[in-house]
N, C-alpha and C positions, 0 to 999 in steps of 0.2 A: 535588454536592460543585464546586467552581468550578476554574478551568484555576489559579490562582495558590495555591491549596493544595497542590498535586503538590509534593512535597521530598522529602531524601536521607531522611527518613526513611518516604514512604510504602511502598509495595509495590516490590520492586525490579525493576529495568526486565528482560523478559522479550521471549523469542520470543511474539508476539502471533498470527501468522499464517505459514506456510512455501506455498504452491501455487506449479504450474506451469499457467498458464492456455492457454486454448486464442485461435481467433479470434475467440470470440465474447467479449465482456464476463463473466468471471466475478468471484462477491462472492470477494476477499480477505480483508477484515476487515470485522465490524460493532461500535463501540463498543454494548455491553450495557445493555438499560434501567436508568435512575436513575444512570449513571457518567457522568464526564469522562474523556476517554482523549486521552492525549499519545502519536502517536507518534516517536519519537527519530532511527528510522532506516527507511529502504526500502534494500534489498539488493537488485539485479538482476542473475541470473549467467548469462550466454548458455551453456549446455551444448551449442548448437547448431555445427555443423560451419564455420556460414557467421554471416554478417549479418542480425541478425532486428529485426523494430520491435516496441514494446511502445507500449502506452497506458496512462495508469493514470489514473480517474477521483475526486476525491472527491463523497461526492453524498448530500446531508440526506434525512431521511427523505421516501420519496415522489418521487424524483427515477429517471431513469433514466441510462443512458449516454450522453452525447450529448457533441458536440465544445464544449458551453457548461460543461462541467463536469470537463475535460480536466485533471488539475494538467499531464499528459505527455501528448504529441499523437504519435504516430509516431515516438519517438525512436528512432535508429540504436542499437543494441547490439552490435560486432563481436564475431566468435567469440573462446571463450575471455576474456570479460572480465567482468568488477564493475563494475559503474558504483552507488555510494553515495550516495545524499542524505541527508545528519545534519541538516537543517533541521528545527525542531522544527513537529509538526502537530498542532490540536486538534481533535478531535472532540467532538460532543455527544451523547448518549445516542438512538441510530438510528442517526449514519451510518454511509456503506459507505465502503469504498474498494473498487474493483474495476480490474480490470488485464484485458486480451489482448495478442495479439503474433500477427502477424505469419504466424510457421511455425508457432504450435500447441504447447504443450507443448516447448517449447525452450530457454525461459527457465524461472528458479526464481526468483521473488520472495521476500523474506523480510522479514517486517515485525518490528520492536522498538520495545517502547515500558510503557506502564503505564498499567494502567486505576486510578480511583481513586475 
């Protein structure tokens, strides 16, 4: 399925993933084989008592998480705050979203979208 085949008649938007990353980059979501995926929103909730930094990567198959594929790099998230990125992101089969947190397991990252 190509990107422009996503429509209101395709599968409803749903939670694709929800994780609390550690200080090492952790896979949040991987687009399944033979599918194209659209991420509609990424929510980052800081559930820690202090500021924490997050890094989020978009990787093609075979890539590793580095600064060269970081969508967000060491972004500070204040305590008791939710950051919302609702700009669409398109993934091909095997593309992966990974994340890490400076304080480890003190943020919850939720990804909403659809697989087509």
